[in-house]
C-alpha positions as CSV (number, residue, x, y, z in Angstrom):
1,X,236.1,55.3,39.3
2,X,234.8,52.9,41.9
3,X,233.0,50.0,40.6
4,X,229.6,49.2,42.1
5,X,229.0,45.5,42.8
6,X,226.1,44.1,40.5
7,X,224.3,43.0,43.6
8,X,224.1,46.4,45.0
9,X,222.8,47.9,42.0
10,X,220.2,45.0,41.9
11,X,219.0,46.0,45.4
12,X,218.9,49.6,44.5
13,X,216.8,49.0,41.5
14,X,214.4,46.6,43.5
15,X,213.9,49.2,46.3
16,X,213.4,51.8,43.6
17,X,210.7,49.7,41.8
18,X,209.1,48.8,45.3
19,X,209.1,52.6,46.2
20,X,207.4,53.4,43.1
21,X,204.7,50.8,43.3
22,X,204.0,52.0,47.2
23,X,203.6,55.4,45.7
24,X,201.3,54.3,43.0
25,X,199.2,52.3,45.5
26,X,198.8,55.3,47.8
27,X,197.8,57.3,45.1
28,X,195.1,54.9,43.9
29,X,193.9,54.4,47.6
30,X,193.6,58.2,48.0
31,X,191.6,58.4,44.7
32,X,189.4,55.5,45.7
33,X,188.5,57.5,49.0
34,X,187.6,60.6,47.4
35,X,185.7,59.0,44.8
36,X,183.8,57.2,47.4
37,X,183.4,60.3,49.5
38,X,182.4,62.4,46.7
39,X,178.7,63.8,46.0
40,X,178.4,61.7,42.9
41,X,179.0,58.5,44.7
42,X,176.6,59.7,47.4
43,X,174.1,59.8,44.8
44,X,174.1,63.8,44.5
45,X,174.8,63.8,40.7
46,X,172.3,65.5,38.7
47,X,169.5,67.8,40.0
48,X,168.5,67.4,43.6
49,X,165.7,65.3,44.5
50,X,162.7,66.9,46.3
51,X,161.4,65.5,49.6
52,X,158.9,66.9,51.9
53,X,159.3,65.7,55.4
54,X,156.9,66.6,58.3
55,X,158.3,66.5,61.6
56,X,157.7,67.6,65.1
57,X,159.4,71.0,66.8
58,X,160.8,68.7,69.4
59,X,164.3,67.6,70.4
60,X,163.2,64.0,69.1
61,X,163.5,65.3,65.5
62,X,166.4,67.5,66.1
63,X,168.7,65.4,63.8
64,X,166.6,66.1,60.8
65,X,166.5,69.7,61.7
66,X,170.2,69.8,62.1
67,X,170.7,68.0,58.7
68,X,168.7,70.6,56.9
69,X,170.2,73.6,58.8
70,X,173.7,72.5,58.2
71,X,173.3,71.8,54.6
72,X,173.8,68.1,54.9
73,X,170.7,67.3,53.0
74,X,171.6,69.6,50.0
75,X,175.3,68.1,50.3
76,X,173.9,64.7,49.5
77,X,171.4,65.7,46.6
78,X,168.3,66.3,48.4
79,X,166.0,69.5,48.0
80,X,163.9,69.1,51.1
81,X,161.3,70.9,52.5
82,X,160.1,70.7,56.2
83,X,156.9,70.9,57.3
84,X,157.0,71.4,61.3
85,X,154.1,70.3,63.6
86,X,153.6,70.3,67.3
87,X,154.3,66.2,67.6
88,X,154.7,63.2,65.9
89,X,151.3,62.1,65.5
90,X,150.6,65.4,63.7
91,X,153.3,64.5,61.2
92,X,151.7,61.3,60.5
93,X,148.4,62.8,59.7
94,X,150.1,64.9,57.3
95,X,151.6,62.2,55.5
96,X,148.3,60.3,55.7
97,X,146.8,63.3,53.8
98,X,149.5,63.4,51.2
99,X,150.8,66.6,52.3
100,X,154.3,64.9,53.1
101,X,156.5,62.2,51.6
102,X,157.8,61.3,54.9
103,X,157.3,61.9,58.5
104,X,159.2,61.8,61.7
105,X,157.3,60.3,64.8
106,X,157.4,58.1,67.8
107,X,156.8,54.7,67.3
108,X,153.3,54.6,69.0
109,X,151.4,56.6,66.5
110,X,153.1,54.4,63.8
111,X,151.8,51.2,65.2
112,X,148.3,52.5,65.5
113,X,148.4,53.8,61.7
114,X,149.5,50.2,60.7
115,X,146.9,48.5,62.7
116,X,144.4,50.8,60.7
117,X,145.7,49.5,57.4
118,X,148.2,52.4,56.4
119,X,150.7,50.8,54.4
120,X,153.8,52.4,56.2
121,X,157.2,51.3,56.7
122,X,160.2,52.6,58.8
123,X,163.1,53.8,57.1
124,X,165.3,54.5,60.1
125,X,165.4,55.1,63.4
126,X,166.9,58.5,64.3
127,X,166.7,58.7,68.3
128,X,166.0,56.9,71.4
129,X,165.7,58.2,75.0
130,X,164.6,56.4,78.1
131,X,164.3,59.2,80.7
132,X,163.0,62.3,79.4
133,X,159.2,61.5,79.5
134,X,157.4,62.2,82.9
135,X,154.1,62.6,84.5
136,X,153.9,66.1,85.8
137,X,151.4,66.4,88.8
138,X,149.9,68.8,91.0
139,X,150.9,68.6,94.8
140,X,147.6,70.4,96.0
141,X,145.6,67.5,94.5
142,X,147.1,65.0,97.2
143,X,149.8,63.5,94.7
144,X,153.1,62.8,96.4
145,X,153.9,59.3,94.8
146,X,152.9,57.2,91.8
147,X,150.2,55.3,93.8
148,X,148.4,58.6,94.4
149,X,147.6,59.0,90.6
150,X,145.0,56.5,91.1
151,X,141.5,57.9,90.8
152,X,143.0,61.3,89.5
153,X,142.3,62.8,86.1
154,X,145.4,62.4,83.9
155,X,145.7,64.6,80.7
156,X,147.3,62.7,77.7
157,X,147.4,63.2,74.0
158,X,145.6,60.2,73.0
159,X,147.4,57.7,70.7
160,X,150.8,59.1,71.3
161,X,153.9,58.1,73.2
162,X,152.7,60.1,76.2
163,X,149.7,57.9,76.7
164,X,151.9,54.7,76.2
165,X,154.4,56.0,78.7
166,X,151.5,56.5,81.3
167,X,150.4,53.0,80.7
168,X,153.9,51.6,81.1
169,X,154.8,53.7,84.2
170,X,151.7,52.8,86.0
171,X,152.4,48.9,84.8
172,X,155.8,49.4,86.2
173,X,154.5,50.4,89.7
174,X,151.8,47.4,89.6
175,X,149.4,50.2,89.5
176,X,146.0,49.1,87.6
177,X,146.2,51.8,84.6
178,X,142.1,51.3,84.5
179,X,142.0,53.1,87.8
180,X,143.0,56.4,86.5
181,X,141.0,58.6,84.4
182,X,142.5,59.5,81.1
183,X,141.7,63.0,79.4
184,X,142.6,63.7,75.9
185,X,144.6,67.0,75.7
186,X,146.2,68.3,72.9
187,X,149.9,69.4,73.6
188,X,149.4,72.8,73.1
189,X,146.7,72.8,75.8
190,X,148.4,70.7,78.4
191,X,149.8,73.5,80.4
192,X,146.6,75.4,80.7
193,X,144.7,72.5,81.4
194,X,146.9,71.7,84.3
195,X,147.4,75.0,85.6
196,X,143.7,75.8,85.3
197,X,142.9,72.5,87.6
198,X,140.8,70.7,84.7
199,X,143.4,67.8,85.0
200,X,145.4,66.5,88.0
201,X,148.4,65.5,86.1
202,X,150.0,65.5,82.8
203,X,152.1,62.6,81.0
204,X,154.1,64.2,78.3
205,X,157.6,64.9,76.7
206,X,160.1,67.4,76.4
207,X,160.2,70.4,76.0
208,X,156.4,70.6,77.3
209,X,157.2,68.6,80.3
210,X,159.6,71.5,81.4
211,X,157.1,74.3,80.4
212,X,154.3,72.5,82.6
213,X,156.7,71.8,85.4
214,X,157.8,75.7,85.3
215,X,154.2,76.8,85.2
216,X,153.3,75.0,88.1
217,X,156.2,76.1,90.4
218,X,156.3,74.7,93.7
219,X,153.1,73.2,93.4
220,X,154.5,70.7,90.7
221,X,156.3,67.5,90.8
222,X,157.4,65.1,88.2
223,X,157.4,61.3,88.1
224,X,159.8,59.8,85.5
225,X,161.1,56.1,85.0
226,X,163.6,55.1,82.7
227,X,162.9,51.5,82.9
228,X,159.4,51.8,82.2
229,X,159.6,52.9,78.5
230,X,162.3,53.9,75.9
231,X,160.9,56.4,73.2
232,X,162.2,55.6,69.7
233,X,161.8,58.2,67.0
234,X,161.5,57.1,63.3
235,X,161.4,58.2,59.7
236,X,158.4,57.0,58.2
237,X,157.0,56.7,54.4
238,X,154.4,54.7,52.7
239,X,155.9,51.6,51.5
240,X,155.6,52.2,47.8
241,X,157.2,55.5,48.0
242,X,160.2,54.2,50.0
243,X,160.7,51.4,47.3
244,X,159.9,53.8,44.4
245,X,162.3,56.7,45.8
246,X,165.1,54.4,47.1
247,X,167.8,56.4,45.9
248,X,166.6,59.6,47.5
249,X,166.0,57.4,50.8
250,X,169.6,56.4,50.7
251,X,170.7,59.9,50.4
252,X,168.5,61.0,53.3
253,X,170.3,58.1,55.5
254,X,173.7,59.5,54.3
255,X,172.8,62.8,55.5
256,X,171.4,61.8,58.6
257,X,174.7,59.4,59.4
258,X,176.7,62.8,58.6
259,X,174.6,64.7,61.1
260,X,174.8,62.0,63.7
261,X,178.7,62.4,63.5
262,X,178.4,66.4,63.6
263,X,176.5,65.9,66.8
264,X,179.0,63.4,68.2
265,X,182.0,65.5,67.2
266,X,180.6,68.9,67.9
267,X,178.1,68.7,70.8
268,X,178.2,72.4,71.4
269,X,177.6,73.7,68.1
270,X,175.0,71.0,67.6
271,X,173.3,71.9,71.1
272,X,173.2,75.8,70.1
273,X,172.1,75.1,66.6
274,X,169.2,72.6,67.5
275,X,167.9,75.3,70.1
276,X,167.9,77.8,67.4
277,X,166.0,75.6,65.1
278,X,163.2,74.3,67.8
279,X,163.2,77.8,69.2
280,X,164.2,76.8,72.7
281,X,166.5,78.1,75.3
282,X,169.9,76.7,75.1
283,X,169.8,76.4,79.0
284,X,166.6,74.6,79.1
285,X,167.4,72.1,76.3
286,X,171.0,71.1,77.6
287,X,169.7,68.8,80.3
288,X,167.4,67.3,77.8
289,X,170.0,67.1,75.2
290,X,172.3,65.1,77.3
291,X,169.8,62.2,77.6
292,X,169.2,62.0,73.9
293,X,170.8,59.0,71.9
294,X,171.4,59.9,68.3
295,X,171.7,57.1,66.3
296,X,170.6,56.0,62.7
297,X,169.9,52.3,62.8
298,X,167.2,49.6,62.7
299,X,167.7,47.0,65.6
300,X,166.0,43.8,66.4
301,X,165.0,44.7,69.7
302,X,162.6,47.5,68.0
303,X,160.4,44.6,66.5
304,X,159.6,43.5,70.1
305,X,158.8,47.0,71.2
306,X,156.4,47.5,68.1
307,X,154.4,44.0,69.0
308,X,154.1,45.4,72.8
309,X,152.7,48.6,71.5
310,X,150.4,46.8,69.0
311,X,148.9,44.8,71.8
312,X,148.4,47.7,73.9
313,X,146.7,49.8,70.9
314,X,144.6,46.8,70.3
315,X,143.5,46.6,73.9
316,X,142.8,50.2,74.0
317,X,140.3,50.1,71.1
318,X,142.5,52.0,68.7
319,X,141.9,49.3,66.3
320,X,139.7,46.5,65.5
321,X,140.6,43.2,67.3
322,X,143.2,41.5,65.2
323,X,146.5,39.4,65.4
324,X,149.6,41.2,65.9
325,X,151.0,42.0,62.6
326,X,154.5,41.1,61.4
327,X,156.3,44.1,61.6
328,X,159.4,43.1,59.8
329,X,157.0,43.8,56.7
330,X,157.0,47.6,57.8
331,X,160.7,48.2,58.0
332,X,162.3,49.3,55.2
333,X,165.8,47.7,55.4
334,X,167.0,48.7,51.6
335,X,168.6,52.1,52.5
336,X,170.6,51.3,55.5
337,X,171.8,48.0,54.0
338,X,173.0,49.9,51.0
339,X,174.5,52.7,52.9
340,X,175.6,51.3,56.2
341,X,174.8,47.6,56.7
342,X,176.4,47.3,60.1
343,X,173.6,49.7,61.4
344,X,170.9,46.8,60.7
345,X,170.6,44.5,63.4
346,X,167.2,43.1,62.3
347,X,167.1,39.3,61.2
348,X,165.9,39.4,57.7
C-alpha cells in the first residue's frame, strides 16, 4: 500500500470543499434567477388585475396590441380589455368619459388635456418616430414644393399630432403657419375630402398617409421632414389611478418591456402579428414598421417637447392663456423606477 503525503490529502480535501461551495453558489444563483423571473415576482400571484385600455388602431400603439395578442399581459397578471379607436385623441376622450382606465395616445392631445385641467400622467413612452408623418398634397392644385402650401386649404384633425406636425413643418421651412387655411377633418374622412377636392392637402400619420397617397395616385405627392417633429406615443392615466393601482401599472410595464424584446428579437413575427391585429397588409406596413422605435422609457428630453407643445396649444387657443405647466408633475415615474430604473432619465 502506498502512503499519501498529508499535504496531498489536504489539497484534495480543500479542492472538494471549494467544488462543493461553487456548486452550492451556482444552485443558489439559479434559484434566485428563477425566483426573480417567476410570475409571482412579476406581481402575477393571485387573481389577475383588470384593466381597460383605449388605444388607436395605428402602428403607434402596436406594442400594446402585441402585448395582448402574445399573452404577455396575462403572463404578468393582468386581465386587459382593449378598446380600439381611430386615433389617440379619441382614446383620451374615452379615458375622460370614464370608459377606460388607461389610454395610449400621442403627446399632443395629452398636453391639451392637461392644459384644460385634466389630472393626467404619463406612465411610460412606448414609441417614437420622426419620419412617418407627412403632408399629402394634390399636384393639380399647383403644389410642387412646401412653399406652395401657402394660401391652400390643408386638412388636419384638430388637436392632434397631425396638426402640430403641420405647424412644425411650416416653421422648419420658415413659412408662416397663419398663411395656411386649416380645415378640421376627422381621420376617417381625410381620404374622401382630399380626393373629392374639398381640401388641397392633408397632414396626417400612417397608415392613413399611405391610403390617401394611394387614393390620389399620380396626382398625389408627399412632404415629410424628420427634423421637424418626433412623435411620441405614451400610455396615460389619471394621476390618482396610477398611484392607487401602482402594482397593476408595474405589471403593465413589465409586459411592455417583454413585448419590446419580442419585437427586437423576432422582427418578422412581430411585423406579421401587428399587421393582423391592426388589419393591415404586411407589405404596406413593412416600410412604416422599419421607421418605428419601440422603446419603453421616460426621457428628460420629453419634458422639453411637452413644454413646446403646450406653448403651441395655448397660442392656438386650445386652452385659456396660462403659464406653461410643470410637466414633471404629470409624469408617473413610479412603475418604471420600480421595474427598470435605467429607463428613466428624467431628473427628479
